[in-house]
N, C-alpha and C positions, 0 to 999 in steps of 0.2 A: 504494500500500500504506500502511496505517496500523497503527502498533504502540502498544499500551497498556503503559506501564511502571508496574508497581505497586511502591511503595516507591522512588519516583524520586529521593529524596535520599540513598539508600544509596551507599556508596563504589564498589561495582562498578557500580551503575546509572549513576552519574555518568560513569564511564569509558565505558560502553556508549553513553550518550547523545552524548557528544563524538565517539567514533569513528564512530558511525552517521551523525551529521551530516556528518562529513568524507568518509566513503566512499560514502554513499548519501543525499545531501541531498534526493532526491526522495521519500524515505520520510517520511511524516508521523508525528510522535510526540505521544502524549498522556501527560503526566507526572502520575501519580496519587500524592498524598501528603496527609498530615493537614493540613499548613500550607502552602498554595501560595505564600505570600509568601516562603518560604525560597528559592524558585527564580524568583521574579518577574523578577529582573534578567537572567535568562538566556533569557527567552521570546523567540520570534521568530515570523514568519508560519507556519513549518512546525511549530510546537509549540503544543499546547493544554495549559493547566494545569487540573487537576481536583482539587478538595479533597474528600477523602472518607476513609472508614474501610474498610480492606480486609476486615474481618470483617463488613461490612454488605453483604448480597447486593444490596440495592436500589442502593447506591452503585456497586458493580461493574457491575451491569447498565446503569445510566445512563451510565457512562463508556465502555461498549462500542460506542457509536454509530459505525458505519462502520469498526470495527476489524477487522483480518484476523488479528492475532496478539497474544497476551498474553505479556509477559515479567514474571515475578513475582520480585522481589528483596525478599522479606518476611522478617521475623524477629519474635521475641517469644514470650512464654509462651502466647499464644493462637494459635499458628501452626496448630493443628488447625482452629480456628474460621475462620481466614482461608482455609485450603485448602477448607473446605466452602463458604464464600461464593463463592470464585473459581469453583469447579466449577459450582455451581448458577447463578451469574450468567452464566457462559459458555454453559451449556446453554440457558438461557432466551434469551440474546442471539444464539444461533446461531453462536457462534465456537468453533472446535474446536482451534486450534493454541496450545499452551502451552509456555513454557520456565519451569521451576521450579527455583530455586536451593535446594538442601538442604545436607547436610553429610556428610562421610565417617563411616562406622561405623554407619549406620542398618540395615545388613543383617549386622552383625558380620563385615564383609568385610575388616577390616584385620588382617593377620597379625602374629604374633610379639609382641615387646616393645613395638613401637609401638602395636599394637592394644590391649594392656593399658594403656599410658599414656593412650591416647585415651579408653578407658572411664573410667579414673580421673579424667580431666579433665572429661568430658562427661556421665557418668551422673548420675542424681539429678534428672531433669526435662528435660534438654536433648535428649539422644539419643532418649529415649522419645517426646517430643512431635514431634520432626522425623521419626521413623520412622512415627508414626501419620499425620502430614500427608502423607508420601510415599505411604502406602497409599491414602489418599483419592484422590490424583492417579492412582495406577496402576489403580484399579478404576473410574475415572470414565467411561471410554469416550472421553475426549478424545485428541487426537493430541499427547501430551505428550513433552517431553524433561526428565528430571530430571538436574541437574548436582550432583555431590557433590565439592566441592573439598577438597583437603588443607588443612592449616592455612595461612592466608593471610598473604602478605607484601605490602608496598607497593613492592616492586622494580618498576622500569619495564620489565623484560624481558618478552618474550612467548616462553615456552618451556614447552611442556606436552605430555603424552601422556595418552591416555584408556584406561580400562578399563571393560568392560561389567559389568552386574549378573551375579552368579554367578561372577565371577573375583576373585582376590585383589587388593586395592588395592595400588598401588605408590607408593613415595616418601613423603615426610613433609610437603612444603610445595608451594605454588604461588603465583604472584603474582596479585593482583587483576587486573592488566592481562591476564594469560593467560586468566582466566575471562571477562573482558569480550570478548576476541578471539573466544573460542568462541561466546559469545552472539550477537555481531554476525554471525558466519559463518552461524549457524542462521537468524537473522532475514533475512539476504539470500538464503538458500536453505532455505526452510521444509521441504523434503522430507528434509533431513538428520536422521538420528537420531530419527525418529519412533518412539514406543513404546519408548524407550530410557532407561535410567538409567546415566549416565556418571560414573565416577570421573575426576577431573582432578588431575594432579600434575606437578611438574617432574621430568624424568628424572634419574636418578642421584642422588637425594636419600634413598635408603634409610637407615634408622637407627632408633634407639629413640625419637627425638623430633626435632622441627624444630631446625635448627642454632642458632636464637637462644635455645633453652631449655637448651643444653648448658653 
């Protein structure tokens, strides 16, 4: 199996790459990023470095050689363009399985005071573009899993629960390590959570905002 990691220098991506190498070293990884030298020192025989632009369909398609699954850890004001390029590149490359990291609130699914706070923090260009990008993924026909994490912490704990699209979001925070653990589980068992959009949060963290903002 071969996995293409888009945005390979991102914080969650780095955790995924490390955990995947430890738990499933037989899985080949292609790390896709704008400046491959940033990860050159971590390269190994099971890792291919690819320098490219995730908003460039041709770059995506070129990086998909022999790939079975794409994990997209992308961000930026052009996230819609990146989603479009990823979908078109995967379709032309004949790859259907996609894990896409998004954010909470794209369906207005966060209830109560926390939902209002989240809108106050993320409206004005962020939620709108991430919502549009998720829509591109959902209508793509690909076998996608969208992950919508709560506000992220750098805690080393792995402790999370999931909510499906159409149900209220739970909790206010989740660790990057928890999101990485979910991604690795799906990579190791691609049949999990196909055509799903999953909220991810640490249990029992309900409130009006994450603890570090109180």
